[in-house]
Structure formats: C-alpha cells, structure tokens
C-alpha positions as CSV (number, residue, x, y, z in Angstrom):
1,P,-12.3,-14.1,-20.7
2,Q,-9.4,-13.2,-18.3
3,T,-7.5,-15.9,-16.5
4,C,-7.3,-16.0,-12.8
5,S,-3.7,-14.7,-12.9
6,A,-4.8,-11.7,-14.8
7,L,-7.7,-11.0,-12.4
8,C,-5.4,-11.6,-9.4
9,S,-2.9,-9.2,-10.9
10,N,-5.6,-6.5,-11.4
11,D,-6.7,-7.0,-7.8
12,M,-3.2,-6.7,-6.6
13,Q,-2.7,-3.5,-8.5
14,L,-5.8,-2.1,-6.9
15,I,-4.6,-3.1,-3.5
16,L,-1.2,-1.6,-4.2
17,A,-2.8,1.7,-5.3
18,S,-5.0,1.7,-2.2
19,V,-2.0,1.2,0.1
20,I,-0.1,4.0,-1.7
21,R,-3.0,6.4,-1.3
22,H,-2.7,6.0,2.5
23,L,0.5,8.1,2.2
24,D,-1.7,11.1,1.9
25,H,-3.8,10.4,5.0
26,K,-3.7,13.2,7.6
27,N,-2.3,10.8,10.2
28,V,0.5,9.7,7.9
29,L,1.3,12.8,5.9
30,H,4.0,14.3,8.2
31,D,5.5,11.0,9.5
32,P,8.3,9.8,7.3
33,H,8.8,6.6,9.3
34,L,5.2,5.6,9.0
35,K,5.3,6.5,5.3
36,A,8.4,4.3,4.9
37,S,6.6,1.4,6.6
38,I,3.6,1.8,4.3
39,I,5.9,1.8,1.3
40,Q,7.6,-1.3,2.5
41,V,4.2,-3.0,2.5
42,A,3.6,-1.7,-1.0
43,T,7.0,-3.1,-2.1
44,S,6.0,-6.5,-0.8
45,L,2.8,-6.2,-2.9
46,A,4.8,-5.0,-6.0
47,V,6.9,-8.1,-5.8
48,Q,3.8,-10.3,-5.9
49,I,2.2,-8.7,-9.0
50,R,2.3,-10.7,-12.1
51,I,2.2,-8.3,-15.1
52,G,1.6,-9.7,-18.5
53,R,1.0,-7.7,-21.6
54,G,-2.2,-6.2,-20.3
55,L,-2.9,-2.7,-19.2
56,V,-1.2,-1.6,-16.1
57,E,-2.5,1.1,-13.8
58,F,0.3,3.6,-13.2
59,G,-1.5,6.0,-10.9
60,F,0.3,4.7,-7.8
61,V,3.6,5.2,-9.6
62,D,2.7,8.8,-10.0
63,D,1.8,9.1,-6.3
64,L,5.1,7.5,-5.3
65,C,7.0,9.9,-7.6
66,R,5.1,12.8,-6.0
67,H,6.2,11.7,-2.6
68,L,9.7,11.2,-3.7
69,R,9.8,14.7,-5.2
70,K,8.5,16.1,-1.9
71,S,11.1,14.2,0.0
72,L,13.9,15.4,-2.3
73,Q,12.6,19.0,-1.9
74,A,12.8,18.7,1.8
75,F,16.6,18.4,1.5
76,G,16.6,22.1,0.4
77,E,15.0,23.1,3.7
78,F,16.8,23.3,7.0
79,V,15.9,20.3,9.0
80,G,17.4,18.5,12.0
81,E,19.5,15.3,11.7
82,Q,16.7,13.0,12.8
83,E,14.3,14.5,10.2
84,L,17.0,14.2,7.6
85,N,17.6,10.6,8.4
86,S,13.9,9.8,8.3
87,N,13.7,11.5,5.0
88,I,16.5,9.4,3.6
89,L,14.8,6.3,4.8
90,L,11.6,7.4,3.1
91,Q,13.5,8.0,-0.2
92,I,15.2,4.7,-0.1
93,S,11.9,2.9,0.6
94,I,10.2,4.7,-2.4
95,E,13.1,3.9,-4.7
96,E,13.1,0.3,-3.7
97,C,9.3,0.0,-4.3
98,L,9.6,1.6,-7.7
99,L,12.6,-0.7,-8.6
100,K,10.7,-3.8,-7.5
101,F,7.6,-2.8,-9.5
102,F,9.7,-1.8,-12.6
103,K,11.2,-5.3,-12.6
104,R,7.7,-6.7,-13.0
105,V,6.9,-4.6,-16.1
106,S,8.0,-5.6,-19.6
107,D,8.0,-2.0,-21.0
108,V,9.2,0.5,-18.5
109,R,9.3,3.5,-20.9
110,P,5.9,4.8,-19.9
111,L,6.9,4.6,-16.3
112,L,10.2,6.4,-16.9
113,D,8.4,9.1,-18.8
114,L,5.9,9.5,-15.9
115,M,8.8,9.7,-13.5
116,A,10.6,12.3,-15.6
117,I,7.5,14.5,-15.8
118,T,6.9,14.2,-12.1
119,L,10.5,14.9,-11.1
120,E,11.5,17.5,-13.7
121,N,10.4,20.5,-11.7
122,L,12.6,19.9,-8.8
123,P,14.4,23.1,-7.7
124,F,18.2,22.5,-7.5
125,G,20.7,24.9,-6.3
C-alpha cells in the first residue's frame, strides 16, 4: 500500500497538471500576464510536491514546454514593447516553474529529453 505522502504527492501532481491545463483555456490563451499568474500558482504547487522513486506524470511539463516554445516563437514576430515585456514575464515564469519542479525530481534525464523534443523545432534566424 502507498503511504500518505505518496498519495498526497500523486494528488498534488494531478492538481498541478490541472492548473497547467488552464493555460489553454480560451479566456487565458492570449493573455500573457494571466498565464504568468497561473504559472506562479503552479510553481508554488511544484515546490510542495514530494517526489520519491515512484512514477511521475510529466504531461504538465510537456504543456509548459509547449507554452515556452510558443512564447519564444513570438519573439520572431513584430510585437509592441508591452507585449514583448509580457512575453518575457511569461517565459521567466515558465522557466522558474520548470526549475522548481526539476529540483524535486531525482532523475531529470527524462524531463530534459522531453524538453529537447518539444523545443528542438524552434525556428531561429
């Protein structure tokens, strides 16, 4: 049987994944400030997760990487200064959340592989 800490960790991971899924909601999708706020909540959850050697759900990491990729791609488009600053805030929030979660995981290799796959198709130049 699983211990309470393992169950609590699984619950926290589900809550974290649910919070991250809100980034794709139609009322949030085009608002970088609101996205950054949601990601800051997710970061607080990521700090609370206790990860042992059990299976970790990485779907929300894939979602975060997808939003990071979209944010990075937006730099190639002509945008105003305010939108650019909002985009930078969003990127910093995503990076902070990923960093906090990665610190909780004992083997980050699968996460780094996932990030590499998600980000490798970025057009540069």
